[in-house]
N, C-alpha and C positions, 0 to 999 in steps of 0.2 A: 395375483401376487408377484406374477411372474413381469405384469405390468409396470408393477412399483418398481419391482428393481431397475427394469429396464430401463424407467424414469431416471431415477438415480445415478445409474452409471450412466447415462447418457449428462445429466448435471453435471459431474463429477468430471466427466470432460471435457467439457469448457470453462473451469477455474482456472482464473489467471492467478499459477501459483505463486507470482516474482509479489502481485501484490497482498495476499496473504501472508506470505514473508514477511511485507515491508511493514501492513499491521500489526502484526507480531513483534518485531520487532520493537516498529512505535513503546507499545506497550510494557516488554520490556523495561525500554528504556525511560520513561514512566516512572515506574515503579521502582527504579533502582535508584532515579533521583527524589524521589518522596521523602518529604519529610518526615522525623518522628512525632512531628502534634499529630499525624492525622488520624494514628492511633492503629485499629488491625492490620490498613492496606499498606504501611510501610515498615510491617516487619514479616511481609510474605519473603524475601528478601532479607538474609543476614546480611548486619553493616560488616563481614570481613568479606564476603563476594559481592558490594555493591558498584566500587569503583572496577571492576574485570569485565562484571554483566554492563555497565553502563557504556565502555567503552566498547568491548566486541557490539553491542545491540548498536550502537552508533553508529560505526563503520559498515558494520550487514547492511541496515537501514537506508542510507545511504547510498550502497550501492546496489542493493533491489531497488532502489525508487532510482537511479542512473538507468538500469537497465531495463528496469517497466518504463522510464521514459521514451527506449529506444525503440523498442517492440510495437509502442503502439503506433494505431495504424494515421497516419497522416490522410490529411482530405485537401486538392488540391485547392489552392485557393481562386477564384473567378476576379479577374481584373473587373471593377464595374465598365458598364457598354460608356461609348462620348454618347456626348448628348448630342441628339439628334437637331438636325437645322430646320428651322419652319421654315416652309415652302409657301410663295405667294401665288 
């Protein structure tokens, strides 16, 4: 049991919470703009709250994606080697 808890604690430490927040805000944004013809999926959020949730989630999603892109490690780009001259 201790190994299981150690494994869970190790996995939780390496989660990119910015990415999780961006995904959650994207899902909430999609629910806020869902048309009423979808049925129960569009009724999750009351119509009164849809514009507010849409604006907040859109802004937070953009900010989280920007923050996440700034924190991603970049790999250096190596230029291609110049062509070798053929020797005779």
